[in-house]
N, C-alpha and C positions, 0 to 999 in steps of 0.2 A: 504494500500500500504506500502511495506516495504522499508524504506529509508536505503541506504547502501553506504558506502564510496567506491569509485573506488579502485580496486586493483592496487597498484603501485609496480613495481619491484625495488629492491635495490641491489646494487652490493657489494659483499664482496671483498675488495681489496687484502686481504691476500690469499684467495683461488681462486679468479677469478670467483666465482659462483654467480648466480643471484637468489635471493630469494624473494618471495612475501612479501610485507609489510603487517602489521596487517590489517585485515578486520574489519570494524565497522558496526554494525547492529543496527538500531533503531527499537525496538520491540513494540513500543507503538501501541496498538490496533491490533496487528498481531495475528491471530489465531495460536494456538500452532502447528498444523500440518504444516502450511506454514512456521513457524519459523524453525522447526526442519528439514524440507525438504531443506530449504536454507542452514542451517548449514551443512548438509551432503554434499551438492554441494560444498560449500567452502572448506571443509576438503578434498574432492576428488580432488580439483584443486591444492592442494599442499600447501595452506596457513596453517601456523602453529601457528598463533597468532590471536585470534578472540575476539573482545570486543563487548558485547551486552549490550545495554542501554535500560532503561525504561521497564524492565521486570516486569510483574505484573501477576503472577499466571500461566504463560504458563507451561504446564506439559512436562515431558520427555526430558528436555533439556540435550543433551549429550548422550541420550540413544543409546546403541549398537555401539558407536564409538570405533574404534580400532586403531587409529593413535596417535602418540605422539604430540598432539596439546594442546596448552594452551588456555583455554576459560575463559574469565572474564565476570561474570554476575553482572550487576549493577541493583539492584532492588530485588524483591522477587520472586524466581522461584517457580513453583507449584510442585505437587507431583512427586515422582520418578525421581528426578534429578540424572543424571549419572547412570541410570538403565542399567544393563548388560554391562557397558562400560569396555573397555580393553585398558588402556594406557593413555587417556587424563588426563590433570590436569585442574580441574575446581575450580576457585576462585569466591566466592560469596561475593560481597560487600553489605551485608544485611542479612536478615533472609532466612531460607529455610523451606518449608512445609514438609509434611509427606513422608516417604519412600525414603529419600535421600540415594543414594548408594545401592539401592535395587539390590541384586544379582550381585554386581559389581565384576569383575574378577581381574582387575589390574587398576592402576591409583591412583589418589589423588583428594580429595575434601576438600577444605578449606573454612569454613564459618565464616565470620566476624560478627556473630550475634548468634541467637539461631535457633534451628531446631525443627520440630514437632515430631510426633510419628514414631515408627518403623525405626529409622535411622539405616542403615547398615543391614537391613533385609536380611538374608541369604547371606551376603557378603562372597565371596570366596577368596578374596585377596584385595590388595590395602590399602590405608590409608584414613581415614576420620578424620578431625580435626575441632572441633567446639569451638569457643571462649567462648560462654556462655552455657546455659543449653539446655536440650532436653525434649521431652514429654515421652509418655509411650512406653514400649517395645523396648527400644534402644538395638541394638545388638541381637535381637531375631534371633535364628537359624544361627548365624554366624558359619562358619565352615572353616576348613583348610585341605589342601591336599599336602603332601610332602613339597616342598619348599614354597608353597603359604600359607600365613598367614595374614588374615585381621587384621587391627588395627583401633580401634575407640577411639579417645581421646576427652573427654568432659570437658570443662573448669570449669563449675560450677557443676550442679547436674542433676539428671534425675528423672522421675516419676516412677510409679509402674512397676513391671515386667522387670526391666532392666536386660539384659543378660538372658532372658528367653530361655530355650532350647538351650543354647550355646553348640556347638559341637566343637569349636576351635576358635583360634584367641586371641587377646588381647584387653580388654576393660578397659579403665582407666577413673575414675571419680576423677577430681582434687579438687573439692570443693572450688574453688577460690571464694573469696568474702563472704564465710560463716563465721559468727561470731564464735569466739572461744567457744567450748563447745556445739555448736548447731549441732544437728545431721541431716543427710540426711533424707528426708521425704519418700523416696521410700519404698514401701513394696514389698514383694515377690521377692527380688533380687535373680537372679540366679535360679528361679524355673525351675526344669527339666534340669538343667545344666548337661552336660555329657562330656564336653571337653573345652579346653581353660582355660583362667584365667582372673579374674577381680581384678584390683587394685583400692582400694578406699581410698582416702585421707579424713580424718575427722572421725566423730563419727557415728556409726550405732549400733543399738541394735540387739541382736541375733534374736529376734522375727520378725525382718524385712526381714530376709533372708529366701530363700526357704529351705525346709528340705533336699534338695539334695546337699547343699553347706557346705563345710568345711571352717574353718577360720585358717589362719596362719600368722605369722610375716614374712614379706618379708626378704629373705636372700640376700647375696651379688649378686648372679646372677639376682635376681628380681630387685635389684636396678640398675644393668646395663641396664636392659630393661627400667625401669622407667626413668633413666637419658637420654637415647636416645630419648624417645618420649616427655619428658618434655622439653628438649632442642629444639626439633622440634616445639613444641607448642609455646615456647617463641620466636623462630625465626619468627613465623607467626604473633604473636599478641603483642609481647613485654612482659616485666615482668622480674622477677628474678628467674632463674631456681633453684639456690641454696636455695632460700627462700621457693620455692614450695616443693623441695625435703626434706627440713628439717621438714616438717609437718609429722604428724602421718599417716602412710599408713597401711592398712591391705590387705592381699591377700585372695581372695575367690577362691576356687577350687572345682571341682566336686568330691563327695565322691565315685561315681560309674560311670562306662562307660555305664551301663544300669539301670538307676534309676527306671524305671517302668517295668523291666523285669518280676517281679513276677506277675504283673497284667495279663500277657498273658501266664503264665505257667499253665499247667494242672497237 
């Protein structure tokens, strides 16, 4: 049985409008389909602030929502958090599992912990900010179209195949907490990359990169991008933006728009 706080209407004295108070859901022992069905009902009712407690592995939270709603998840959500979503802001007070932000179109996901594999899989827009590290294949197949550009900011580091097959967007590895001179462990970074950009703070050796990736020193425009997203990261989790920005960054970019074109040429 799902415990839920009654919806209370609050008055805005300046505008004279009445808005629903935050909805509170206790997800302890609730099947993921029931939780997500109730979540959609609440959003459809006009509530724009939802707080979910005791989350423990429920999948697909926030999937396919397209309203400007703030969802706070307390606990550990399951796979595909925010999948296909267009507009919501999801804050996780804990860790997240695999597929966070899978094919998200717009919106924002902030994780006060670490996340699993395939974070930002095929994301087409929106922003994902993770305080700590992530698993394998972060940012795989990220893409952009016209004004839509996904952004994935990872506070610590990632495992192998980070940025694999990237077709667009911005992926940032901040390397926070890594000892001086200690390199990132990920291998095959940017394998198959044919769009977008990866900014990496810290040390990495060339053999750890995909053959399709070029290396450059960030220029002034790159640092404008970095400053924007590092400032955002610090606003979420605290820290010193200038100290982070003073570290050594490298820029990884695709050497070709069709890295495997010759494989299919006759």
